[in-house]
N, C-alpha and C positions, 0 to 999 in steps of 0.2 A: 643628511642620511648616510649611514655607514654602508659602504659597498662590500658585499660578502666576498671573501677570498676563499672560494670553494669550487670544486668541480662537481658537476652533477651529470650522471649518465642518463641520457634520454633515449627513449624508444622511437624509432622512425616508423611512421605509419605507412600504409600501402601506397600512398601518393607522394611519399618522400617528405611528409609534413612532420614537424616537431612542435611541441608546445614549450614556449619559453616560460620557465617557472615564475610564479608571481613575485618571489623575492627579487629576481633579476629585473623583471618588468618595472617594478616599483623603484628599484635602485637607479635604473637608467632612464626612467621617464618614458617607457614604451607603453602607449595606451591603445586600447581596442580601437581598431580602425586606423591607427597610425601606420607609418611605414618604417621599414628598416632597410638597410643596405647589407647585402651579403657579399663580402669581398673575398675572393679566393686568394690564398697565399700558397707558398710552396707545398706545404703538407697540412694545411688547415684552412678552415673557413672562419672569417671574422664577421660577426653580426654587429652592425652599428645602427644606432638610432638616427633617424633623419631629423635634423633640428626643425622646430616649428618656425613659422614665418617671423614671429616677434623676436625669437632668439637669433635668427639669421640676420634680421635688420640690425639688431643691437651689435652683433659681431662685425657687421659691415661698417657701422658707424665708428666702432672702436678702431678698426683697421684704417679707416679713412683719417681719423685723428692722428694715428701713428705715422701715416704717410704724408701728412701736411708738411709742406716745406721741402720735400724731397723732389728731385728733378723728375720730369716725365720721361718715360721710356720711349726710345725711338726704334724704328724698325732695324733689326739686326742686333740691338743691345741685349736681347734675351738669348742669343746664340751661346750655347754651352751652359745655360742655367737650367737646372731641373725645376720645371714648373710645379711638379708634384711636391718637391721639398718646400718650395715657396708657399704653396697652398697649405701644407701641413704646418709650417711655421706661423702663417697668418692666423690659423685656426687653433693653434696651441696643441696640435696633435703630436703625440710622442709615440715612438714605436718601442 
C-alpha cells in the first residue's frame, strides 16, 4: 500500500477528539477498536499504531535470531547506553 505524503487539517471536537482520516487508518493498519500511542515531542504530537500480538511476536522472534550468539548483558553493562535508541534500533524505528 502506498502511504500518502500529505498533510490534512483536522477539526478538534469539544472533548479534544479528532478523527483519523480513512486513508491514514488504512495505510497504517489502524482498525476500529485498535489502539494508538500518542507521543509528545518538542512541538508536535506523533500518533503511532500499536502493533498487534502476532506482529509483536514476529518482531521479537526476529530480534532473538539477530541476538543469537551475542554475549549476555551483565549488571552495569548498560551504563551509558540509551535503551530508547536500542529499542528503536531493534524495532527498525527511524526518526
